[in-house]
N, C-alpha and C positions, 0 to 999 in steps of 0.2 A: 504494500500500500504506500501511496505517496505521502511523504512526511511534510507537513505544512510548515510555514515560516516560524511558528511559535513552538514547535515540537523539538526541543533540544534539552540536553541534560542540564539539571540545575547546577549553578555555580560557574557555568561557562559564560564568556562574553557574548551577549546577544546583540543582534543587529540594531534593535531599537533602544539600546542603552543610551540614556540621555547624555552622559559624559562623552561617550564615544561619538554620538551625533554632533555634539558641540565641537569636538576635535576635528571631525570630518569637514564641517562647514568652515572652520578656521583655515584649512589648507587652501580654500578658494579654487579647488580643482574641478568641482562640479559646475559645469557651464563655463569654465575658464580655459585658458590656453595652457596645455601641458608643457610647452616649450620644447626646444630641440633635444635636450638631454634625455628626458623621459621617452620621447618618441624614438630616439636612437636606441635606448635600452630595449624597447619593445621589438624594434627591428632586429637587434642583436639576438634576443631570445628566440625569435622565429628562425634565424639563421643557424645558431649554435645547436638548437634542439631539432633542427630539420623538420619543423612542423609547418603546415600550410597557413595556420592562423596563430596570432599572438595578441594579447590584450593586456592593458593596464586598467583595472576596474576600481572604482570607488563605490562603496556600498553604503546607502543610507537606509532608512526604515521602510522604504517603498520600492526602490529600484537599485539595480546594479548598473552603474553608469560606465560606458566604455570611454575612458578619458583619452586613451591612445590605443590604436589598433593597427596591426600590420597583416597584409595578405588579403584584406577585404576590399571590395570594390567601392567606388565612389557612390555615395548615397546609402551606404549600409546602415543598419540599425545603430543607434548611439547608446543602446542599453536594453535591459530586460526588466520585467517585473521581478521583484525579489523572489517570488514563489517559483519562478522558472530558472533561477540562477543557481549554478553550482557554487558560486563564490560565497554564498551565504553560509555554507557549511564551514568554510575556512574562517569566516568572520566569527561564527558561533563558537568554534573550538580553539581558534588561534593557532591551528596546526595546518601543515600542508595537506593537500588532498590529491591523490593520484589515482585515476580511474582508467584502467586499460580498456574497458568497454562499459559505457554508461548504461547500456541496455541490460546488463547483468547485475549491477550493483543495486541492492535493495533501497538505497537512499535516492537513487536517480531513475530507476527503470520505469516508474510511473509518472515521471515528470513530463508535463506536456511538451517541453522543448525537445525531448527525445524523438517525438513524432513530427515536429514542425521544423526541425533544423537538421543539418547534415553532420553535426558534430558527434562522433562516436567515442573517441577517447579524449581524455582531458586531464591536465595536471596544473595545479595552481599552488602558489606559495604566498603566504601573507606578506603584505607591505604595511608598514606601521607609520603612524603619525609621530611627530617629534616627542610627544609625551607617552608613547608606548601603546596607544590604542591601535587595533587593527583597522586600517583605512580601507583595505580592499585586497586585491590580489594582482600578482603578475602571473598570467596563465597562458598556456598554449593548448591547442586542440588539433585533432586530426580527424579525417573523415572515415578512417578505418580503425578497427581494433589495433592496439599497439601495446607492446610491453615496454614501459618506461624504464630505462636502465638506471643503475646507480649513478653513472656519470650524468645522465639527463637530470636527475634530481639535484645533484650537486651543482651543476651549471645553473639550473633554475634558482636554487637558493642563493648563489653568489650574485646573480643578476637582480633578484628581488632585494637583496641587501643594498645593492647599488641604488635601486629605486627608493628605498627607505632613506638612504643618505641624501638623495636628490630632493626628496620632499622636505627633509630637515634643512637643506641649504636654501630652498625656496622660502621657508619660514624665517631663516636667518636673514635673508635678503630683505624680506618684508619688514622685519623688525629693524634692520639697519636703515631702511628708507624712512620708517616712522621716526627713528631717532634723529635722522638728519632734519626732518621737517620740524621736530620739536625743539631742536637745538639751534635753530637759525639765529636766535637772538644772541647766541654766544659763538664767536668765531672759533674759539679754541675747541668747544664741544663739537661744533660742526665739522671741524677738520678731523677730529678723532673718529667721528661717525662715518665720514667719507672714506677714511682709511680702512675702517672695518668693512664698509661696503665693498671697497675695491678688493680686499682680501677674500671676501665671500664670493665676489664675482669670479675671481681667479680660480677659486676652488670649484665653483659651479662649472666653469669652462673646462677645468681639468677632469671633473667627473664625466662631463659630456664627451671628452676625448678619450677616456679610458677604453671605450669600446673600440677605438682604433687599433688597440693591441690585438684584437681578435681578427683584424683584417690585415695584419702585417705580412701575411703570406707564410710560405713554408721555407723561406730562405733564412737560415739561422742567423747569419750576420745582420740581416734586415730586422729581425726581431730584437736582437741586442740593441741596435741603434734606436728602434722605436721606443724601447723602454726608457732610454736616456733622454731622448727628445721630449718625451712626455713629462719628464721631471724638470727640465730646464726650459724656461725660467720659472715655471709655475711654483715649484717648491724648492728650487736650488739655484745658486749662482753658478755652480758647476757640478757636474755629476759624471761618474764613470761606472762601468760595469766590468766585472771579471767573470770568466767561465771557470768552473772547477774541473780540472783535467787531472785525473789520477791524484797525485800527491802535491799538486801545485796549482797556482792560479794563473790564468792567461788573460791579459788585458784585451778587451774587445772593442770598446768605443768610449770616447770622452768628449764632452761638450761643455764649453764655457760660454756664459751668456755674453761676454765681451769678446768679440772676434779678435781684438788686439791682444788678448791674454791667452788665446787658444794654444798657440805654439809653446808658450812657457808652461802652461798647464800640462800639455802632452809630454814635454821633456821631463818635467819633475815627476809626474806619475809613472813614467816609464822607468824611473830609477828606483821606485818603491819596491821593497822586498815582496815576494809573492809566495810566502811560505804559509802552510796551514798551521804552523806552530807559532805564528805571530801572536803577541799578547794583546793587540789592538787592531781594529780595522777589518778589512775584508777577510784576512786569514783567520781571525778569531771567529767571525760569523760563519765562514764556510765550515769550520771545524765543529762548531756548537749548534748551528742553525738558529741561534738566538739573536734577535735584533740588538744592535749596540747603538745607544744614543749618547752622544757627548754634547751636552747643552752648551758648555763653555770649554773650548779646547785650550789646554795648558801646553804651550810649546815645550815646556821643561819637564813634562810628565815622564817618569821612568818607563811607562808602558810604551812610549813611542820610540821607534828606531831612529837612528841619526838621519836617515833619508826622509822619514816622516816628519821630523822636526823641521828640516830644511823646506819641505813642501808647505808646511803650515805657515812658516814665516814669510816665504816669498809669495805665496798666493793669498796671504792675509786671511787665512781661514779662521773662523771663530766658533763654528758649530757644525756637527755632522751627524748623520744617521746612516748606518750600514744595515741592510736588510737582506735576508736570504731569498733567493729566487728558486722555487722548488718546481721540479718537473719529474714525472714518472717515479714519485715516491721518495726522491732524494734531493739534496741541495745541488743544483746545477750551476748556479751563479750567485754573485753578490752585487747588489746595487748600492752604491755609496753616493749620497747627496750631501753637498757642503754649502754653507752660507759664509760669506766673507764680510769684512768690516763694512759697516753701513747698513747691514741687514739685521733683522731681529733673530736671536737664537731660536732654535727649534723648540716647539711646545709639544705637549702630549697630543694635541689635535693633529699636529704635523706628522707625528709618528703614525697615528692611525691612517692618515692620508697616504703616506709612503708605503705602509704595509698593504693598503688597498691596491696600490699600483702593482706591488709584488704579487698579490693574489690573482689579479687579472692577467699578469704576465705569465703565470703558471700555465694557463690554458694555451696561450700562443706558443710557449716554449715546448710544451708537451707535444703539440702538433708538429712543430718544426723538427724536434729531435726524432720523433717517430718517422717522419718523412726522410730525414737524413739517413737513418739506419736502413730504411727500406730501399732507398735509392742506391746506397753503397752495395747492399746485397744483390740488387737487381743488376747493377753494372758488372759485379763479379760474375753473375750467371751469364750475362750477355758475352763477356769476354771469354768465359770458359767454353762457349759454344763456337768461338772463332778459332782458326788454326793458330797454334803457338808459333810455328815456323813456316815460312814459305819455301817451296822448292827452289833450286837454283838451276834453271835450264841452261844448257851449254851455250855460252857466249850470248845469253840474253839477260836483261836486267828487269827484275820483277819486284814490285813494292805494293803495299796496301795500307789503308788507313780506315779506322772506324771512329766516328764522332757521335756520341749520344745526343739526343734531342735536348731542348731547353730544360731548365730546372723543373718545370711543372710536369714534364713527361718522365716517367720512371725508367722504362725500358722499351725497346722497339723490336721490330722484326727484320731489320736490314742485316744482310750478311754477305761475306765473301768467302771464297775457298779456292784452294789451288793444290793439286796433287799430280804426281806422275803415275800414269796408268801402266798396265801390263805390257804395252807396246812402246814404252818410253816416250809417249807423247805427254806434254804438260797440259792438264785440264784446268781451265780457269772458269770460275762460277761467280756470278753476282746475282743477288736476289733481294726481294722485298716482300715480306709477309704483311698482309693488312693488319693494322692494330698497333697499339703502343702499350702493351701490358705483358704480364707473365705468360699468358696464353699465346701471344704472338711469338715470344721468344722460344717457347716450347715447340710450337709448330715449325719455327725456323730450324730448330735442332733436328726435328724429325725429317724435314725435307733435305737438309744437308746430309744426313746419314743415308737416306734413300738414294740421293744422287751419287754419293760415293760408292754405294753397293752396286748400283747399275753401271757405273762407268769405270770401276777400278781395273778391270782386265783389258780395257781398250777394244773389245770386240764390237761394241755398239757405237754408232755415230751419235753426235750430239742430239739430233732429233729423236733417235731411238732411245737414248737415255731418258729424255723427258717423257716419251711415250710410256716407257717402263714405270716411271714415277707416277704418271696418270693412272696406270693400271693398278699400282700398289695402293695409292690413296683411295681409289674407287673400291678395290677389293677389300681393303681393311676398314672401310667406312670412316676414313679420316677426313674430317671437315677442315679444309684449308683453301685459302685464296691467295695466290702469290704470283708476282711477275719475276722472271729470271732470265738470265742468258748463260749459255755454256759454250765455251770455245776450246777446241783441241788444237794445240800448237805444236808444229814440227818444222824442222829445217827442211828447205826444199832443194838444196843443192849447193854447189860451190860458189854461186853468185852471192850467197848470203841472205837470200830471201827466206821468209818464214811464212808457211801456209797456215791460215786460220780456217778451220772447218767449224762452223758455229751455227747456233740456232737461238731464237728469241721467243720466250713465252710471254708475250705482251709487254716486254720491257722496253725502256727507252733505248734509242739507237746508240751504238758505240761511237766514239770519236777517234779519228786517226789524225795525228799531226805529222806531216811529211817533213823531209829533210830541209826544205826551204821555209818551214814555219807556217805553212798553210794548214788550217784545221778544217776537217770535213766530217760529216756524219756518214756512217755506213748505212746503206738502205736495208733496214731490218725486215720490212714487210712482216711485222711481228705476228706470230701465231697466237692462239688463245692463251690466257694465263694458266698456270698450274692449278689443278683443283676443280676445273670445270668438267662437265660431263664429256665422255669420250665421243668422238664423232661417229656417225653411222655410215659415212661414205668416205671415199678417198679424198674428196674435196676438202675435208676438214683435217687431214693428216698433217702432222708437223713436218717441216722442211728444213733441210740443211742448206747453209750458204757457204760459199768458198771465197775467201779474200786473201790477199797477199800483203804482208808487212815487210817493206823493203828496208835495206840498211839505212839507219838514221831516222826511221819512223817510230812513232809511239802510239800505242793503243790505250785508250782510256775507257774503262767500264765503271759505271757509277749508278747510284740510286737517286730517286727523285728529290731527296732532301737537298741535293746540291744545286738544283735548278728551279725549284718551286718556292713560292712564298716571297717574303721581303717586299711585298707591294707590287709584284708583277706576275704575269701569267707564264705558262710553261714555255711558249714560243720566245718570249723576251728572255727568260732564264736560259734557254738553250743558246740563244744568240750571245749572251754574256759568257757562257761556257766556252763557245768556240773562240771568242776573242781572247779569253784568259788562256786557253790551251795553246793558241798560236804563240803566245809569249813564252812558252816553255821549251821552245826548240832547242835541242842539244842538251837539255838538263837530264841528269840521272833520274830514274823512275821515282826514287824516294823524294827528290826535290820537286818533281812534278806534282806528287801528292800534296806536299806542303804548300806549293804555290797556289794550287787550285782551292785548297781549303781556306787559305788566307784571303784569296780574292772573292770566293763565293760562299764559303762555309760559315756564314754568320749564324750563331746558335739560334734556333727557332723551334717550331713545333714538330719537326721531323728529324729523325736521325739520318746519318750519311754513311754509306759504305763506298769505298773507292778502291779500284784495282787497276794498276798501271803496268803495262808490259812495254819495254823499250828494246828495239832491235838496234844495237849500237852501229854507228857508221864504221865501215871497214877502213883500215888504214890505207892511205894512198900508196899506189905501187904494189 
């Protein structure tokens, strides 16, 4: 049966409590502007918890008001009758409420909103007024049943705490404004009130920007920098961050609010000891995990090292806070914020603010560290699937390169290979499996093995090798889509020519640079990619091509990451490749690889594989 608005356990905070309603009205949020900070927190909640909808609600005795909402369309409802609101349970109990399926919970299954709205799962955390009453909730909802994880609950609690602090800041600003108006008759009082208002505004701006840490990306150096830039100048005249690496500290980023002092600050902090055994500063905090606050720095303190004393004096430091940055259950870094002469020493409120920055940074650091580990493991897998050593064909020069995609791509499906078959011909392979994930890398490894098995004895031509791979993938039920080229290379006689018997499975045409520096495309007339259905007639069979690589000429096989992207189409990229290749005339194969990657291989959204074969010019006479 549906529980009505008045049915709650005695002793709990009720929505109609007079003191609570007075505190709700005092916030001015019902019918008022929530401001950018609260709106950004709601957007952040929706993003971090991967939910389609997020709301900041204020609950009075009749309605649950949507003060800020994310994911809804223009003209959406601005609230609900309290009888239809799940938020009232949070207000009545003062505790979070997490519902994986509102249709199954006895408190909500008979709620009319279950049948009139598409919200199936719901999670809400209380947001409080400055005097401790439950104002409403920060809540997220989904249109399907959902198991809310412990991380989801923790993230929601952290963001709700931020909303509570923002509400308190709004109240502080309102009080400061009132103080300014009241104290206009006294210039001294007005100046103090204005200073307080400015500090409150700086804090409000800082809380609004704390959400930026969650969008700092997956690049660990960028996260370190974002943490410091958030602190300066909002709470520090200069700040720096150290990463904890094994048994020592590694400086990551420093910023001074005065650009003229930046170089001096960097030089002095680079001289600081970075030992976990230090009796003060980042080393102490890294070892203990406990925040260190020095409200008034004594440059003669025995706890300071000689280098620390020098930095304190030359940078005019008067007060500091060092706080642990935690990620993945351990201290991963230490943020140190410092104020100099002319600023006020740090207060207890400042400590809370700096620790709040550290708490928000934990989410960003955890994501960046996890991504860094995943990327390293993926790149090790990728390189393990490429040949460790290339063969050395007689009097031929062979080189290869692989460059992974941009930082947001973990692993790709591009590959190259080269081996000597049973008839002493050198086989060259270049290919590109669709995708940028572990599955693409695994498919690439399977194809590489299949091609080697089919071509190792040299009895099959290039087209026949690919046909055998088609049959294998079809017969084994392997799902794959890839473009590739295979070339069998052999000396053609005393003139020094090299024959290339090759085939193309939907791949980009090879490039040949002649001895005079002219670059041209070999006409591939590419057959279908690997992994497509076998043709039923002879018209769809794969074909071999025959080309000659004369002395002084260079063959370039490549994947599409070398010519696509960077703001141009494939044709323009191919033109750039031909121009760059023409400039490599006479270079050794490894230098050709380096020159092409430097000219065209700007890190982007796709990885690059490159295989270069050079037939050196024969000595004159």
